[in-house]
N, C-alpha and C positions, 0 to 999 in steps of 0.2 A: 311583483308574484314569487310564488314559493315553485319549490319542484311539483313532481309525481314523486310517490310511492307508488312501482309497479310490484307483486306480488305474484310471482311467476312459477309455474309448474312445469319440474321439467323431465315429468312423469317415471318414469320407475326405474330408470336404467339403464336402456338401450337410446344412444344417443339420436338416432334413425328416430325415434318417438316424440321426439320435440317437435310441438307446435311449430309451424311458422310465422303465428306471430311470436311465438317464443324466442325463435331464434335472430326476430329481426331484432327484435330491443333488445336479445343480447349485447349484437355483431354492432349496434348503435351505443353499447352504453358504456357511459362517459365512471358512474360507480357504481357494484353491483355490489351486493355484503350474500351471503350465507351460513346458515349453519356448519359448523364446527368441532372436530371431538377434540378433547386438549391435546390427545395425542393420535397422530393421522393423520391422513387429508380426507376434507368436505366430503362425502358422494355427491352430491347436490352438484359442490362445484369439479369434482369432476367428469361427469355425466357432462356437461356442455365445455370440457377445458379448450376443446380442438376450435369453440366459438369465441373465447376471450379476446375483445380486441388490445390492439397493444396499446400497451399507458392507460388502462383502466383503470384505477382506483378499486383495489378490493379490502372492502372492512367482514374479515370473519366474526361470526357470532359463537364464541366460543363458550360451548358446553359440557362442564365435564360429565364423563361417562362411565358412570363408578355404581356401583351396589347401594352405597350409603349414598341421602338423602342427600341432593346440594339445594344453595336459595336460588331455584327456577325464576322466581319472580325480578330478582335483585340481576339477575345475569339479564332478559328483558327488559327492566328499566336500564340497565348502563347502554343495551344498544338501542333501546328506543331512543335514548338521549343522544346516543352517538348520531344517530341514523337522522334528527330532529334540525341540527345544528348542521345538517349537508343540504334537506328540503329548505330549512328557512332561509342559507342563502340560495336558493333559487337554482338547484343542481336535484336534477328525478335521479332516483333510484331505485333499484331492479335488485331484487330481494329474489332471491333461489329459494324452491322449497322441492324435494322427493314428492314425486308421485303430484295432487293433487293441493292449490294451497289451503282448502280446506274441508278435505279429505284426512283426518287426520295429520295433517299441516302445521310445521310447528310455526309458518308464516301468522299464523293467528292470530298468537300472543303479540305480535309485532302491532299489527290490525289493532286491537285492542284498546293498542296506547295511542296510537299515532292517525287514525281515520275518527274523521271530525276538524280535526287539526288541518291536515294538509288531502288535497287530492290522490284518492287510491284508485286504482283499477287493477282489479284480480285477471288475471292469466292462465285460463283454468288449462292441467293438464291427465295426462292418459293417467287413471290413479292403479294402486296394485293389486284392487279389485280387479278392471278388466284385464289387467297382464293378466293375472294370474287363472282366469277362467277361461283365457287365448291359448295361454300354455296350457294348460290342461284340455284344452277342444271339447268343452263342453259348455252348453249355452248356463246359463243358472236359474232360470227360471221361466217359464210363460203360463199366459192366459190369467189366471187369478190368484198364482203363485205372489206368496211371499215372502220377499226377501228380506235377511235380518243379519248383520254386519256385526260380530261380537270378536272385540279382544278376549286372548286367554286370559286377561291381568285377571280377569270378573273373580269372585269367588265362586267354588265352584256349584252351589248350590242354583248361583243365580245363572252361570253356563247353563248348568240342566236345563232351569225351568225353562230359558231361554229359548235353548234348542227343540225341547220338544213343542214349546206353542209354533211352530212357524214352519214352514213352507221346505224352503230354499235359506240355506247359510254361509255364510262365509267366516271364517275363523283365522283373526290374525294375531301380529303380536309373540310370535310362537316362545322360542326358546326354551327358554328355563321351565316355563308352564306348560310347555308339548304332552310331557306323561299324563298332567292333571285334563289336558283337552281330551285328550286320545283319548281316555280311561273312562270321563261322562257323553265322548260319541258310541263306542262301545256298548256301555251301559244303556242307551238309548236304543238299540240295533239298527243307530243308520252307516255303519263301516264300510259295508259295501255302498253307498254312494258316493264314499267321502273319498275324493280324491289330495294328496297334498305337493305343495308346491312348492319349490325351494329357488330364490332369484331370479323370479322372474324376469325375463326378457334381456338376462343376463347373460355374459358366455359361461357360467357355474349354474345355469338354472338344468333344475333336476326334477324330474316331474314323478309320481307314480301313486298306484291305491296306495289306503291311507292304510290296509291290511299287509302291505308288503312294506312302510315306513320302516327306519333307519330307529333306532331306540333316541339317536339325538339328532336338531333340525336345531339349525340357525333361527335366530330371530328374528330378519328378514323372511319369514317362510307365512304359507296362508295353505290352510285347507279349506278344501269348496266342496259344497255339497249339493249335489244340485236339486229343484222341486221332482216331485215323481213324472210334472206334466212336460219337466223339457228334455227334448231330445234333441241330439243334433244328426 
């Protein structure tokens, strides 16, 4: 028999937002894999560091973090091959993923390569969307509101069209794309409803109206635009 692959959401950053199921699987794990930058520590691992059992085998999936394009497919091909060997030997593998595994989560790329060959269980986690709306203390949508989640990396005209066509929105992956997103929201007259959340659930969390936002924000930021009928 082969091992089981667990895709485990670690939540947005606060270790106390880890689910009980995720905590159990981590504390019992013999093999844990996680995404890691080519310099610095893994954010996913840092979230659960206090719960890692002694002697656990760690497999970092090293993803270069630089502006130039990198061979992402090769990174996940190599990682899938390494995890396959462990699973074929009958060992379970817990793969950590920030937030939720299937909400812009890196785990989906391993899932696409390994599902069908091995048993897979997905353990959902608190997403950045939920953490950001909670930090902003604003309900996102109510009644018949339609919520649209948009990456700020979209072309400006696409971002504008999507925002104009929805009732409520969350714009993520900001960083260097923040000025573009802010200009689009200003142009659509949505700034008064918009809230900027930086590093949701972490010690450095910062929340402010978009109109009062600084010129630069980190990648792990989100603009929340509640629907008109979403009241607290």
